[in-house]
C-alpha positions as CSV (number, residue, x, y, z in Angstrom):
1,M,0.0,0.0,0.2
2,F,2.8,2.3,0.8
3,S,5.8,2.3,-0.9
4,N,7.9,3.5,1.5
5,K,8.5,4.7,5.3
6,K,8.2,8.7,4.3
7,D,4.8,7.9,3.0
8,L,3.4,5.6,5.6
9,K,4.9,8.6,8.1
10,K,3.0,11.1,6.3
11,A,-0.4,9.0,6.0
12,I,-0.2,8.7,9.9
13,R,1.0,12.3,10.3
14,F,-2.3,13.3,8.6
15,S,-4.8,10.6,10.1
16,L,-3.5,12.1,13.6
17,L,-4.8,15.7,12.7
18,L,-8.0,14.2,11.3
19,Y,-9.0,12.4,14.1
20,S,-7.9,15.4,16.4
21,I,-10.2,17.9,14.1
22,L,-13.6,15.3,13.6
23,I,-13.2,14.1,17.7
24,G,-13.1,17.2,19.0
25,L,-15.8,18.8,16.8
26,A,-18.2,15.3,17.3
27,G,-17.0,15.7,21.1
28,T,-18.3,19.4,21.4
29,A,-21.6,18.8,19.4
30,N,-22.6,15.9,22.1
31,L,-21.6,18.0,24.9
32,I,-23.4,20.7,23.5
33,A,-26.7,18.6,22.8
34,A,-26.4,17.0,26.4
35,L,-26.7,20.3,28.3
36,L,-29.3,21.6,25.6
37,I,-31.3,18.0,26.6
38,I,-30.7,17.8,30.3
39,P,-33.3,19.8,32.3
40,K,-30.9,22.2,34.7
41,S,-32.4,20.9,37.6
42,D,-30.4,17.7,37.0
43,L,-27.3,19.7,35.6
44,P,-25.2,19.6,39.1
45,Y,-25.7,15.8,39.5
46,L,-24.3,15.3,36.1
47,I,-21.7,17.9,36.1
48,E,-19.0,15.3,37.1
49,P,-19.6,12.7,34.5
50,L,-19.8,15.5,31.5
51,V,-16.4,17.1,32.6
52,I,-15.1,13.5,32.4
53,I,-16.2,12.9,29.4
54,G,-15.1,16.2,28.3
55,V,-11.5,15.8,29.8
56,F,-11.3,12.5,27.7
57,I,-12.7,13.5,24.7
58,Y,-10.0,16.4,24.5
59,G,-7.1,15.1,26.2
60,S,-7.1,12.2,23.5
61,C,-7.3,15.0,20.7
62,A,-4.5,16.8,22.6
63,I,-2.1,13.6,23.2
64,A,-2.9,13.0,19.2
65,L,-1.5,16.2,18.4
66,I,1.5,16.2,20.5
67,I,2.5,12.4,19.0
68,R,2.0,14.1,15.7
69,L,4.3,17.2,17.0
70,K,7.0,14.7,18.6
71,F,7.5,11.8,16.5
72,F,6.0,12.8,12.9
73,S,7.3,16.6,12.6
74,K,7.1,17.8,9.1
75,E,11.4,18.2,9.0
76,K,11.8,14.7,10.2
77,I,9.9,13.8,7.5
78,I,11.0,15.6,4.7
79,N,14.5,14.8,6.0
80,K,14.9,11.1,6.2
């Protein structure tokens, strides 16, 4: 499928960026929808699970971007 390591690294770099964008947008849409659907009287009881879900979603996006930055920087791919 990939002819060399350079193409594979470019594909992984692109997929990490795409993951961060799509999961970040989907997570934001889901959290906004949950906040609009949940009655205001139940919100104090459900704020902790919503925060944990948000930390997981945005944390995984941040980890993907950090991996992309550290291991798959554009300069390293071009020079190799």
